[in-house]
TITI-682138 format. One record per residue (C-alpha): residue in one letter; x negated, y, z; residue number from 1. Coordinates in steps of 0.02 Angstrom, whole numbers, plus 50000, padded with zeros to 5 digits. Each point is the difference from the previous one (the first is absolute). Layout:
BEGIN
+---+-------+-------+-------+-----+
| r |     x |     y |     z |   k |
+---+-------+-------+-------+-----+
| A |     X |     Y |     Z | NUM |
...
+---+-------+-------+-------+-----+
% end
This chain:
BEGIN
+---+-------+-------+-------+-----+
| r |     x |     y |     z |   k |
+---+-------+-------+-------+-----+
| X | 50000 | 50000 | 50000 |   1 |
| X | 49939 | 50173 | 49955 |   2 |
| X | 50057 | 50174 | 50048 |   3 |
| X | 49967 | 50127 | 50136 |   4 |
| X | 50129 | 50042 | 50133 |   5 |
| X | 50068 | 49834 | 50072 |   6 |
| X | 50153 | 50088 | 50070 |   7 |
| X | 50060 | 50060 | 49830 |   8 |
| X | 50164 | 49939 | 49927 |   9 |
| X | 50068 | 49981 | 49825 |  10 |
| X | 50179 | 50051 | 49962 |  11 |
| X | 50102 | 49881 | 49893 |  12 |
| X | 50133 | 50102 | 49910 |  13 |
| X | 50147 | 49896 | 49939 |  14 |
| X | 50118 | 50093 | 49882 |  15 |
| X | 50150 | 49890 | 49965 |  16 |
| X | 50178 | 50012 | 49938 |  17 |
| X | 50084 | 50047 | 50164 |  18 |
| X | 49859 | 50067 | 50109 |  19 |
| X | 49824 | 50068 | 50011 |  20 |
| X | 49893 | 49924 | 50138 |  21 |
| X | 49828 | 50055 | 50059 |  22 |
| X | 49910 | 49879 | 50116 |  23 |
| X | 49824 | 50028 | 50069 |  24 |
| X | 49895 | 49844 | 50031 |  25 |
| X | 49834 | 49987 | 50090 |  26 |
| X | 49876 | 49863 | 50038 |  27 |
| X | 50064 | 49880 | 50133 |  28 |
| X | 50147 | 50109 | 50047 |  29 |
| X | 50126 | 49971 | 49861 |  30 |
| X | 50126 | 50141 | 49970 |  31 |
| X | 49944 | 50157 | 50091 |  32 |
| X | 50139 | 50115 | 49939 |  33 |
| X | 50156 | 49980 | 49893 |  34 |
| X | 50115 | 50127 | 49918 |  35 |
| X | 50138 | 49986 | 49872 |  36 |
| X | 50123 | 50101 | 49899 |  37 |
| X | 50158 | 49934 | 49914 |  38 |
| X | 50027 | 50013 | 49813 |  39 |
| X | 50166 | 50005 | 49911 |  40 |
| X | 50039 | 49888 | 49852 |  41 |
| X | 50132 | 50078 | 49888 |  42 |
| X | 50113 | 49893 | 49891 |  43 |
| X | 50069 | 50071 | 49838 |  44 |
| X | 50090 | 49951 | 49840 |  45 |
| X | 49930 | 49869 | 49885 |  46 |
| X | 49901 | 49910 | 50136 |  47 |
| X | 49896 | 50148 | 50059 |  48 |
| X | 49908 | 49977 | 50165 |  49 |
| X | 49894 | 50153 | 50031 |  50 |
| X | 49894 | 50093 | 50128 |  51 |
| X | 49973 | 50187 | 50009 |  52 |
| X | 49814 | 50025 | 49964 |  53 |
| X | 49977 | 50161 | 50103 |  54 |
| X | 50086 | 49915 | 50148 |  55 |
| X | 49876 | 49856 | 49986 |  56 |
| X | 49854 | 50122 | 50000 |  57 |
| X | 50066 | 50089 | 50154 |  58 |
| X | 50029 | 49835 | 50092 |  59 |
| X | 49821 | 49946 | 49962 |  60 |
| X | 49926 | 50159 | 50074 |  61 |
| X | 50116 | 49997 | 50152 |  62 |
| X | 49965 | 49817 | 50040 |  63 |
| X | 49812 | 50025 | 49984 |  64 |
| X | 50006 | 50157 | 50107 |  65 |
| X | 50096 | 49911 | 50137 |  66 |
| X | 49881 | 49852 | 49995 |  67 |
| X | 49846 | 50112 | 50012 |  68 |
| X | 50077 | 50100 | 50142 |  69 |
| X | 50036 | 49839 | 50095 |  70 |
| X | 49817 | 49949 | 49983 |  71 |
| X | 49954 | 50150 | 50110 |  72 |
| X | 49831 | 50030 | 49923 |  73 |
| X | 49947 | 49822 | 49958 |  74 |
| X | 49894 | 50018 | 49842 |  75 |
| X | 50080 | 49944 | 49836 |  76 |
| X | 49881 | 49914 | 49880 |  77 |
| X | 50124 | 50009 | 49858 |  78 |
| X | 50175 | 49973 | 49933 |  79 |
| X | 50044 | 49849 | 49892 |  80 |
| X | 50161 | 49991 | 49902 |  81 |
| X | 50133 | 49870 | 49961 |  82 |
| X | 50147 | 50048 | 49890 |  83 |
| X | 50152 | 49909 | 49934 |  84 |
| X | 49975 | 49932 | 49826 |  85 |
| X | 50089 | 50040 | 49837 |  86 |
| X | 50053 | 50179 | 50034 |  87 |
| X | 49995 | 50128 | 49860 |  88 |
| X | 50017 | 50188 | 49992 |  89 |
| X | 49956 | 50132 | 49873 |  90 |
| X | 49892 | 50152 | 50040 |  91 |
| X | 49990 | 50166 | 49909 |  92 |
| X | 49836 | 50079 | 49952 |  93 |
| X | 50000 | 50090 | 50168 |  94 |
| X | 50007 | 49833 | 50093 |  95 |
| X | 50178 | 50026 | 50060 |  96 |
| X | 50130 | 49861 | 49983 |  97 |
| X | 50119 | 50010 | 49852 |  98 |
| X | 50092 | 49842 | 50053 |  99 |
| X | 50038 | 49909 | 50162 | 100 |
| X | 49902 | 49842 | 50039 | 101 |
| X | 50086 | 49855 | 49910 | 102 |
| X | 49965 | 49863 | 50128 | 103 |
| X | 49972 | 49814 | 49979 | 104 |
| X | 50187 | 49975 | 50030 | 105 |
| X | 50050 | 50113 | 49855 | 106 |
| X | 50097 | 49895 | 49875 | 107 |
| X | 50039 | 50117 | 49856 | 108 |
| X | 49872 | 49932 | 49876 | 109 |
| X | 50080 | 49830 | 49967 | 110 |
| X | 50004 | 50014 | 49810 | 111 |
| X | 49822 | 50065 | 49992 | 112 |
| X | 49936 | 49861 | 50113 | 113 |
| X | 50082 | 49866 | 49894 | 114 |
| X | 49924 | 50072 | 49843 | 115 |
| X | 49826 | 50011 | 50076 | 116 |
| X | 50015 | 49821 | 50061 | 117 |
| X | 50012 | 49948 | 49818 | 118 |
| X | 49849 | 50101 | 49944 | 119 |
| X | 49886 | 49896 | 49888 | 120 |
| X | 49848 | 50043 | 50106 | 121 |
| X | 50077 | 49907 | 50150 | 122 |
| X | 49979 | 50148 | 50115 | 123 |
| X | 50041 | 49900 | 50157 | 124 |
| X | 49853 | 49884 | 49970 | 125 |
| X | 49885 | 50144 | 49955 | 126 |
| X | 50047 | 50116 | 50143 | 127 |
| X | 50060 | 49882 | 50137 | 128 |
| X | 50163 | 50097 | 50022 | 129 |
| X | 50165 | 49917 | 49955 | 130 |
| X | 50098 | 50110 | 49880 | 131 |
| X | 50144 | 50050 | 50111 | 132 |
| X | 50087 | 50168 | 50034 | 133 |
| X | 49887 | 50021 | 50153 | 134 |
| X | 49844 | 50016 | 49890 | 135 |
| X | 49943 | 50178 | 49963 | 136 |
| X | 49972 | 49944 | 49819 | 137 |
| X | 50187 | 49970 | 49982 | 138 |
| X | 50042 | 50162 | 50091 | 139 |
| X | 49885 | 50097 | 49883 | 140 |
| X | 50087 | 49927 | 49850 | 141 |
| X | 50168 | 50047 | 50077 | 142 |
| X | 49948 | 50182 | 50023 | 143 |
| X | 49934 | 50007 | 49821 | 144 |
| X | 50164 | 49933 | 49932 | 145 |
| X | 50132 | 50069 | 50118 | 146 |
| X | 49926 | 50169 | 50053 | 147 |
| X | 49880 | 50045 | 49858 | 148 |
| X | 50004 | 50188 | 50032 | 149 |
| X | 49951 | 49975 | 50182 | 150 |
| X | 49869 | 49870 | 49954 | 151 |
| X | 49921 | 50120 | 49876 | 152 |
| X | 49967 | 50126 | 50140 | 153 |
| X | 49910 | 49874 | 50112 | 154 |
| X | 49813 | 50030 | 50009 | 155 |
| X | 49955 | 49847 | 50105 | 156 |
| X | 50101 | 49846 | 50046 | 157 |
| X | 49947 | 49940 | 50173 | 158 |
| X | 50044 | 49869 | 50130 | 159 |
| X | 50027 | 50024 | 50186 | 160 |
| X | 49814 | 49972 | 50037 | 161 |
| X | 49947 | 50136 | 49879 | 162 |
| X | 50129 | 50119 | 50074 | 163 |
| X | 49936 | 49970 | 50177 | 164 |
| X | 49818 | 50017 | 49947 | 165 |
| X | 50040 | 50161 | 49907 | 166 |
| X | 50076 | 50074 | 50157 | 167 |
| X | 49852 | 49950 | 50109 | 168 |
| X | 49853 | 50024 | 49882 | 169 |
| X | 50059 | 50098 | 49848 | 170 |
| X | 49949 | 49855 | 49885 | 171 |
| X | 50125 | 49918 | 49880 | 172 |
| X | 49940 | 49822 | 50021 | 173 |
| X | 50065 | 49828 | 50045 | 174 |
| X | 49907 | 49845 | 50051 | 175 |
| X | 49992 | 49848 | 49885 | 176 |
| X | 50100 | 49895 | 50123 | 177 |
| X | 50148 | 50119 | 49992 | 178 |
| X | 49975 | 50025 | 49813 | 179 |
| X | 50010 | 49812 | 49973 | 180 |
| X | 50185 | 50011 | 50041 | 181 |
| X | 50037 | 50119 | 49856 | 182 |
| X | 50007 | 49871 | 49860 | 183 |
| X | 49870 | 50106 | 49910 | 184 |
| X | 49834 | 49945 | 50077 | 185 |
| X | 49892 | 49873 | 49910 | 186 |
| X | 49954 | 49866 | 50129 | 187 |
| X | 49846 | 49953 | 49900 | 188 |
| X | 49922 | 50173 | 49987 | 189 |
| X | 50073 | 50101 | 50143 | 190 |
| X | 50049 | 50138 | 49879 | 191 |
| X | 50166 | 50052 | 49927 | 192 |
| X | 50054 | 49871 | 49870 | 193 |
| X | 50008 | 50076 | 49823 | 194 |
| X | 50144 | 49891 | 49938 | 195 |
| X | 50101 | 50035 | 50156 | 196 |
| X | 49971 | 50188 | 49984 | 197 |
| X | 50056 | 49992 | 49818 | 198 |
| X | 50156 | 49902 | 50050 | 199 |
| X | 50060 | 50140 | 50114 | 200 |
| X | 49928 | 50143 | 49896 | 201 |
| X | 49886 | 50076 | 50132 | 202 |
| X | 49819 | 50053 | 49991 | 203 |
| X | 49874 | 49952 | 50134 | 204 |
| X | 49962 | 50182 | 50039 | 205 |
| X | 50182 | 50023 | 50050 | 206 |
| X | 49977 | 49870 | 50138 | 207 |
| X | 49901 | 50009 | 50163 | 208 |
| X | 49812 | 49976 | 50004 | 209 |
| X | 49955 | 49823 | 50053 | 210 |
| X | 49890 | 49973 | 50153 | 211 |
| X | 49939 | 49852 | 50102 | 212 |
| X | 50102 | 49962 | 50158 | 213 |
| X | 49843 | 50041 | 50101 | 214 |
| X | 49978 | 50171 | 49918 | 215 |
| X | 49979 | 50141 | 50126 | 216 |
| X | 50073 | 50170 | 49960 | 217 |
| X | 49977 | 50152 | 50113 | 218 |
| X | 50149 | 50066 | 50097 | 219 |
| X | 50040 | 50173 | 49931 | 220 |
| X | 49995 | 50154 | 50112 | 221 |
| X | 50186 | 50041 | 50004 | 222 |
| X | 50065 | 49827 | 50048 | 223 |
| X | 49852 | 49979 | 50119 | 224 |
| X | 50055 | 50155 | 50097 | 225 |
| X | 50179 | 49937 | 50004 | 226 |
| X | 49948 | 49828 | 50062 | 227 |
| X | 49868 | 50059 | 50123 | 228 |
| X | 49848 | 49918 | 49921 | 229 |
| X | 49841 | 50075 | 49926 | 230 |
| X | 50005 | 50037 | 49814 | 231 |
| X | 49901 | 49868 | 49908 | 232 |
| X | 50057 | 49856 | 50112 | 233 |
| X | 49991 | 49845 | 49888 | 234 |
| X | 50165 | 49944 | 49924 | 235 |
| X | 49983 | 49820 | 49939 | 236 |
| X | 50111 | 49970 | 49847 | 237 |
| X | 50056 | 49832 | 50070 | 238 |
| X | 50113 | 49879 | 49911 | 239 |
| X | 50182 | 49954 | 49972 | 240 |
| X | 50110 | 49948 | 50145 | 241 |
| X | 50026 | 49821 | 49941 | 242 |
| X | 49816 | 49951 | 49987 | 243 |
| X | 49961 | 50096 | 50160 | 244 |
| X | 50133 | 49898 | 50088 | 245 |
| X | 49890 | 49848 | 49971 | 246 |
| X | 49856 | 50087 | 50088 | 247 |
| X | 50114 | 50052 | 50142 | 248 |
| X | 50051 | 49821 | 50041 | 249 |
| X | 49829 | 49926 | 49963 | 250 |
| X | 50048 | 49911 | 49838 | 251 |
| X | 49845 | 50050 | 49903 | 252 |
| X | 49935 | 49831 | 49945 | 253 |
| X | 50075 | 49882 | 49869 | 254 |
| X | 50124 | 49877 | 50075 | 255 |
| X | 50071 | 50120 | 50129 | 256 |
| X | 50167 | 50078 | 49953 | 257 |
| X | 50063 | 50164 | 50072 | 258 |
| X | 50189 | 49998 | 50010 | 259 |
| X | 50095 | 50158 | 50045 | 260 |
| X | 50184 | 50016 | 50039 | 261 |
| X | 50068 | 50173 | 50027 | 262 |
| X | 50136 | 50083 | 49896 | 263 |
| X | 49921 | 49914 | 49850 | 264 |
| X | 49884 | 49849 | 50007 | 265 |
| X | 49843 | 49934 | 49918 | 266 |
| X | 49874 | 49858 | 50003 | 267 |
| X | 49822 | 50037 | 49943 | 268 |
| X | 49834 | 49909 | 49998 | 269 |
| X | 49824 | 50058 | 49959 | 270 |
| X | 49924 | 49917 | 49847 | 271 |
| X | 49825 | 50014 | 49929 | 272 |
| X | 50061 | 50033 | 49823 | 273 |
| X | 50164 | 50043 | 49914 | 274 |
| X | 50099 | 49838 | 49974 | 275 |
| X | 49966 | 49903 | 49840 | 276 |
| X | 50107 | 49941 | 49921 | 277 |
| X | 50113 | 50146 | 50037 | 278 |
| X | 50150 | 49961 | 50112 | 279 |
| X | 50145 | 50113 | 49945 | 280 |
| X | 50079 | 49991 | 50172 | 281 |
| X | 49851 | 50078 | 50091 | 282 |
| X | 49922 | 50171 | 50005 | 283 |
| X | 49813 | 50027 | 50014 | 284 |
| X | 49937 | 50161 | 50078 | 285 |
| X | 49825 | 50058 | 50045 | 286 |
| X | 49932 | 50013 | 50176 | 287 |
| X | 49820 | 50045 | 49963 | 288 |
| X | 49831 | 49915 | 50027 | 289 |
| X | 50043 | 49867 | 49871 | 290 |
| X | 50158 | 49950 | 50091 | 291 |
| X | 50173 | 49988 | 49921 | 292 |
| X | 50169 | 49974 | 50080 | 293 |
| X | 50127 | 49889 | 49913 | 294 |
| X | 50177 | 49976 | 50058 | 295 |
| X | 50182 | 50045 | 49984 | 296 |
| X | 50110 | 50134 | 50077 | 297 |
| X | 50185 | 49984 | 50039 | 298 |
| X | 50105 | 50156 | 49992 | 299 |
| X | 50118 | 49927 | 50131 | 300 |
| X | 49925 | 49944 | 50164 | 301 |
| X | 50067 | 50051 | 50169 | 302 |
| X | 50119 | 50110 | 49901 | 303 |
| X | 50108 | 49844 | 49985 | 304 |
| X | 50039 | 50006 | 50186 | 305 |
| X | 50030 | 50188 | 50012 | 306 |
| X | 50111 | 49994 | 49845 | 307 |
| X | 50099 | 49856 | 50074 | 308 |
| X | 50024 | 50099 | 50161 | 309 |
| X | 50074 | 50144 | 49904 | 310 |
| X | 50099 | 49905 | 49868 | 311 |
| X | 50057 | 49842 | 50090 | 312 |
| X | 49997 | 50038 | 50186 | 313 |
| X | 50033 | 50184 | 50037 | 314 |
| X | 50116 | 49943 | 50141 | 315 |
| X | 49851 | 49929 | 50095 | 316 |
| X | 49929 | 50174 | 50027 | 317 |
| X | 50035 | 50081 | 50166 | 318 |
| X | 50041 | 50185 | 50019 | 319 |
| X | 49868 | 50111 | 49922 | 320 |
| X | 49892 | 49853 | 49945 | 321 |
| X | 50044 | 49954 | 49819 | 322 |
| X | 49843 | 49932 | 49918 | 323 |
| X | 49902 | 50011 | 50163 | 324 |
| X | 49891 | 49865 | 50077 | 325 |
| X | 50139 | 49928 | 50110 | 326 |
| X | 50119 | 49995 | 49851 | 327 |
| X | 49871 | 49912 | 49893 | 328 |
| X | 49961 | 49875 | 50137 | 329 |
| X | 50185 | 49952 | 50014 | 330 |
| X | 50002 | 49967 | 49813 | 331 |
| X | 49844 | 49892 | 50014 | 332 |
| X | 50083 | 49906 | 50145 | 333 |
| X | 50152 | 49975 | 49888 | 334 |
| X | 49890 | 49925 | 49864 | 335 |
| X | 49909 | 49892 | 50127 | 336 |
| X | 50167 | 49920 | 50044 | 337 |
| X | 50029 | 49941 | 49821 | 338 |
| X | 49934 | 49829 | 49952 | 339 |
| X | 49831 | 49979 | 49914 | 340 |
| X | 50028 | 50015 | 49814 | 341 |
| X | 50150 | 50114 | 50031 | 342 |
| X | 50123 | 49860 | 49971 | 343 |
| X | 49950 | 49988 | 49817 | 344 |
| X | 50010 | 50186 | 49959 | 345 |
| X | 49847 | 50069 | 49912 | 346 |
| X | 49962 | 50180 | 49959 | 347 |
| X | 49896 | 50090 | 49870 | 348 |
| X | 49949 | 50142 | 50117 | 349 |
| X | 49976 | 50133 | 49868 | 350 |
| X | 50078 | 50151 | 50087 | 351 |
| X | 49886 | 50120 | 49904 | 352 |
| X | 49906 | 49977 | 49836 | 353 |
| X | 49912 | 49832 | 50027 | 354 |
| X | 49817 | 49963 | 49979 | 355 |
| X | 49916 | 49834 | 50045 | 356 |
| X | 50015 | 49857 | 49975 | 357 |
| X | 50094 | 50040 | 49839 | 358 |
| X | 49961 | 50175 | 49936 | 359 |
| X | 50169 | 50031 | 49919 | 360 |
| X | 50070 | 50175 | 50029 | 361 |
| X | 50172 | 49945 | 49936 | 362 |
| X | 50017 | 49856 | 50122 | 363 |
| X | 50135 | 50040 | 50128 | 364 |
| X | 50037 | 49930 | 50172 | 365 |
| X | 50133 | 49867 | 50025 | 366 |
| X | 50065 | 49870 | 50120 | 367 |
| X | 50024 | 49830 | 49922 | 368 |
| X | 50091 | 49847 | 50064 | 369 |
| X | 50124 | 50099 | 50107 | 370 |
| X | 50158 | 49908 | 50058 | 371 |
| X | 50143 | 50026 | 50120 | 372 |
| X | 49905 | 49910 | 50136 | 373 |
| X | 49870 | 50138 | 50008 | 374 |
| X | 50002 | 50156 | 50107 | 375 |
| X | 49896 | 50156 | 50012 | 376 |
| X | 49871 | 49916 | 50111 | 377 |
| X | 49962 | 49883 | 49855 | 378 |
| X | 49988 | 50147 | 49880 | 379 |
| X | 49881 | 50096 | 50112 | 380 |
| X | 49889 | 49849 | 50031 | 381 |
| X | 49997 | 49962 | 49814 | 382 |
| X | 49933 | 50175 | 49968 | 383 |
| X | 49858 | 49973 | 50124 | 384 |
| X | 49964 | 49826 | 49934 | 385 |
| X | 49995 | 50072 | 49823 | 386 |
| X | 49862 | 50121 | 50048 | 387 |
| X | 49903 | 49861 | 50085 | 388 |
| X | 50023 | 49887 | 49848 | 389 |
| X | 49928 | 50132 | 49882 | 390 |
| X | 49850 | 50027 | 50115 | 391 |
| X | 49972 | 49813 | 50002 | 392 |
| X | 49998 | 49994 | 49811 | 393 |
| X | 49870 | 50139 | 49991 | 394 |
| X | 49888 | 49908 | 50125 | 395 |
| X | 50020 | 49839 | 49899 | 396 |
| X | 49934 | 50092 | 49847 | 397 |
| X | 49854 | 50072 | 50098 | 398 |
| X | 49960 | 49824 | 50057 | 399 |
| X | 49973 | 49952 | 49818 | 400 |
| X | 49866 | 50135 | 49985 | 401 |
| X | 49909 | 49946 | 50158 | 402 |
| X | 50059 | 49878 | 50135 | 403 |
| X | 50087 | 50100 | 50135 | 404 |
| X | 49920 | 49963 | 50167 | 405 |
| X | 50088 | 50130 | 50107 | 406 |
| X | 50142 | 50125 | 49989 | 407 |
| X | 49983 | 50155 | 50107 | 408 |
| X | 50164 | 50093 | 50018 | 409 |
| X | 50042 | 50175 | 50057 | 410 |
| X | 50146 | 50119 | 49995 | 411 |
| X | 50142 | 50062 | 50106 | 412 |
| X | 50119 | 49860 | 49947 | 413 |
| X | 49888 | 49872 | 50086 | 414 |
| X | 50053 | 50065 | 50169 | 415 |
| X | 50148 | 49885 | 49968 | 416 |
| X | 49974 | 49816 | 50041 | 417 |
| X | 50128 | 49957 | 49865 | 418 |
| X | 49900 | 50087 | 49864 | 419 |
| X | 49842 | 49912 | 50062 | 420 |
| X | 50080 | 49828 | 49994 | 421 |
| X | 50083 | 50026 | 49830 | 422 |
| X | 49841 | 50060 | 49915 | 423 |
| X | 49893 | 49862 | 50078 | 424 |
| X | 50127 | 49872 | 49938 | 425 |
| X | 50004 | 50072 | 49824 | 426 |
| X | 49810 | 49994 | 49993 | 427 |
| X | 49996 | 49828 | 50083 | 428 |
| X | 49839 | 50048 | 50086 | 429 |
| X | 49952 | 50086 | 50163 | 430 |
| X | 50019 | 50188 | 50004 | 431 |
| X | 49883 | 50107 | 50105 | 432 |
| X | 50103 | 50151 | 50050 | 433 |
| X | 49881 | 50143 | 50039 | 434 |
| X | 50026 | 50165 | 50086 | 435 |
| X | 50048 | 50140 | 49880 | 436 |
| X | 49910 | 50130 | 50106 | 437 |
| X | 49903 | 50105 | 49877 | 438 |
| X | 50064 | 49910 | 49844 | 439 |
| X | 49931 | 50068 | 49838 | 440 |
| X | 49928 | 50146 | 50097 | 441 |
| X | 49883 | 49872 | 50078 | 442 |
| X | 49956 | 49934 | 49828 | 443 |
| X | 49959 | 50175 | 49942 | 444 |
| X | 49896 | 50034 | 50156 | 445 |
| X | 49901 | 49839 | 49976 | 446 |
| X | 49963 | 50043 | 49819 | 447 |
| X | 49954 | 50176 | 50053 | 448 |
| X | 49885 | 49940 | 50140 | 449 |
| X | 49906 | 49893 | 49874 | 450 |
| X | 49995 | 50139 | 49870 | 451 |
| X | 49929 | 50121 | 50129 | 452 |
| X | 49853 | 49883 | 50030 | 453 |
| X | 50056 | 49952 | 50174 | 454 |
| X | 50004 | 49813 | 49959 | 455 |
| X | 49915 | 49886 | 49874 | 456 |
| X | 50159 | 49925 | 49924 | 457 |
| X | 50189 | 49991 | 50020 | 458 |
| X | 49994 | 49856 | 50123 | 459 |
| X | 49878 | 50090 | 50114 | 460 |
| X | 50100 | 50161 | 49987 | 461 |
| X | 50159 | 49911 | 50052 | 462 |
| X | 49910 | 49917 | 50145 | 463 |
| X | 49944 | 50172 | 50059 | 464 |
| X | 50174 | 50075 | 49998 | 465 |
| X | 50106 | 49854 | 50060 | 466 |
| X | 49995 | 49949 | 50182 | 467 |
| X | 50084 | 49851 | 50080 | 468 |
| X | 50076 | 50105 | 50137 | 469 |
| X | 50098 | 50125 | 49895 | 470 |
| X | 50110 | 49877 | 49907 | 471 |
| X | 49932 | 50050 | 49830 | 472 |
| X | 49967 | 49853 | 49886 | 473 |
| X | 50048 | 49870 | 50131 | 474 |
| X | 50151 | 49888 | 49982 | 475 |
| X | 50093 | 49841 | 50040 | 476 |
| X | 50034 | 49848 | 49893 | 477 |
| X | 50176 | 49951 | 49946 | 478 |
| X | 50010 | 49820 | 49943 | 479 |
| X | 50137 | 49952 | 49877 | 480 |
| X | 50150 | 49909 | 50072 | 481 |
| X | 50031 | 49836 | 49908 | 482 |
| X | 50189 | 50025 | 49989 | 483 |
| X | 49979 | 50177 | 49932 | 484 |
| X | 49870 | 49940 | 49873 | 485 |
| X | 50122 | 49868 | 49938 | 486 |
| X | 50138 | 50130 | 49987 | 487 |
| X | 49885 | 50120 | 49905 | 488 |
| X | 49953 | 49865 | 49875 | 489 |
| X | 50181 | 49952 | 49977 | 490 |
| X | 50052 | 50181 | 49974 | 491 |
| X | 49866 | 50029 | 49868 | 492 |
| X | 50055 | 49845 | 49904 | 493 |
| X | 50184 | 50048 | 50021 | 494 |
| X | 49964 | 50174 | 49932 | 495 |
| X | 49912 | 49929 | 49847 | 496 |
| X | 50150 | 49885 | 49969 | 497 |
| X | 50128 | 50139 | 50021 | 498 |
| X | 49906 | 50118 | 49883 | 499 |
| X | 49980 | 49863 | 49870 | 500 |
| X | 50188 | 49966 | 50003 | 501 |
| X | 50044 | 50184 | 49989 | 502 |
| X | 49885 | 50030 | 49852 | 503 |
| X | 50041 | 49840 | 49906 | 504 |
| X | 50082 | 50027 | 49829 | 505 |
+---+-------+-------+-------+-----+
% end
């Protein structure tokens, strides 16, 4: 380990869809200070799911300022950044936003995504990004076709990482990990892919500069004063939130899967090289240092339970608690009372535009096999089992790339024993449920600690910042229940049979 002041901390900045979190980590002490600010996701016509870019910038500065103030003078070695993938916004020549941030959940670019999926260059294989409305490539094509006058005024198209770096450093740049989620980055060269750029009619100089995830940019004077740090403090570009989630839970070697279950869900594993032959059900994004992260993301994760609380069981909410924790727990208890396999009901849990394991933006959610014998408890449980089933299918596909030796799980949904048992059964393998303290902010901090020269590699950096006493990175094992495993297998086979009969000529 190198570096000077042993008391210094690194701040992991996690800019997501619903919140900004700033968490300071130090050697042997875990999180030293934590601050957060909420973000608002706005829904609009045609599948729009957007963030206000200036509000994001303000939340970033406020969260960092609160975190630094809470440190009470502890020296900050640097800031390292995680941002949600797949966002897109247009900037004018003065650097001001001309559009909101079209987030990963934005579903307006269905037609463009389907057309790009059929491109003769096989852009998914070349770029690692499934051609889906979430991809900035598809969003760019949508703006070109549906709002051409606006698109013509855009000077630079950027993602959320570039927007955050612009606010902190004045540089319009994104890291290659975040850029690998655009559908425009050539996995082989690390540069923008010429055929992909041609397909969406955009020039490379209208996109962010590309930097390594370990690149250090100096904190500019104005944001430094706002935050309470010296100008020039290193800002490490960092990586995308998905790959950094693997670092956060310690899944940084092949064979260890990071599984997250929050509002959405994902299963990801580090691989030495992009998968060959190409698996059309998996993404492949960069992490840096010769590491790649392959996996699949579900648009519906814990959302299945909160949706069921609102749509199927509003009567279970007490006064002033619709959608609250107690309300959600009653709905989970309701589902827990239904039989394994939900009495033969199966659900395609596509409550928003679906992604893995079948990247079809036109696929809609449905219950199948419903009869008079069923009640809402069966329907709710079928929704949860559907999410678990899809996660199990993604992990099965990762197992074909490299034998899966361990699954490390994190996310707020895993506070529920029911979610734990259903996912373990769908995977038919033990699940190590880890603390979500720090989350992707921890992954960013670990990458930043390494980039700042404070550790020799990612593993050593994580060992520095994770302590056994703070709950970060530790966990307990959930072994699959034999009866639930049998029910999960039966439900998967039953779903295949029902779909085959519905689609038969």
